[in-house]
C-alpha positions as CSV (number, residue, x, y, z in Angstrom):
1,M,-71.1,130.7,7.4
2,T,-68.1,128.5,6.8
3,F,-64.6,129.1,8.2
4,A,-63.4,129.9,4.7
5,E,-66.0,132.6,4.3
6,I,-65.1,134.1,7.6
7,L,-61.4,134.0,6.8
8,A,-62.0,135.7,3.4
9,R,-63.1,138.9,5.2
10,Y,-59.5,139.3,6.4
11,I,-57.7,139.1,3.0
12,G,-54.9,141.6,3.0
13,R,-54.4,141.5,6.8
14,Q,-51.5,140.1,8.7
15,V,-52.2,136.6,10.2
16,E,-50.6,133.9,12.2
17,V,-51.4,130.4,11.2
18,Y,-51.1,127.4,13.6
19,A,-51.2,123.9,12.2
20,F,-50.1,120.5,13.5
21,D,-46.4,121.0,12.6
22,L,-46.3,124.5,11.2
23,F,-46.4,128.1,12.3
24,L,-46.6,130.8,9.6
25,E,-46.8,134.6,9.9
26,G,-47.6,136.8,6.9
27,T,-50.2,138.4,4.7
28,L,-53.4,136.6,3.8
29,L,-53.6,136.7,0.0
30,S,-56.5,134.6,-1.0
31,V,-59.0,132.0,0.4
32,G,-60.6,129.1,-1.5
33,T,-63.1,126.5,-0.4
34,N,-60.4,124.1,0.8
35,S,-57.3,126.2,1.3
36,F,-55.9,129.7,1.6
37,V,-52.6,131.4,0.6
38,V,-50.3,133.3,2.9
39,E,-47.4,135.4,1.8
40,V,-44.7,134.6,4.3
41,R,-42.2,137.2,5.3
42,N,-38.6,136.1,5.2
43,G,-36.2,137.3,7.9
44,S,-33.4,138.1,5.5
45,Y,-33.1,140.6,2.8
46,I,-31.6,138.1,0.4
47,T,-34.4,135.6,0.2
48,P,-37.7,136.9,-1.2
49,D,-41.1,136.4,0.4
50,Q,-42.8,133.1,-0.4
51,Q,-46.5,132.2,-1.0
52,V,-47.6,129.2,1.0
53,T,-50.8,127.3,0.4
54,V,-52.4,126.0,3.6
55,F,-55.2,123.4,3.5
56,L,-58.0,124.1,5.9
57,L,-58.1,120.5,7.2
58,N,-54.6,121.0,8.6
59,V,-55.3,124.3,10.5
60,Q,-55.6,124.4,14.2
61,G,-56.1,128.1,14.4
62,V,-55.6,131.5,12.7
63,R,-55.0,134.7,14.5
64,V,-55.7,138.0,12.7
65,L,-53.3,140.7,13.8
66,S,-54.3,144.2,14.5
67,E,-54.5,146.7,11.6
68,T,-52.8,149.4,13.5
69,S,-49.1,149.2,14.3
70,I,-47.6,150.4,17.6
């Protein structure tokens, strides 16, 4: 099983993505063979959320957050 196949099981979940010079937090939207897309939440109400494509080669780690909120 590849990393992309494992990651695809968490589509729709909140994730944190760690890359060499990047930290993202948002909703995992889709996963391809070489990349995945995260909808990043923006801290202000003025700017809309953005969809960011992350290439798997650049990723150091992905943390899937709990489904339940406290």
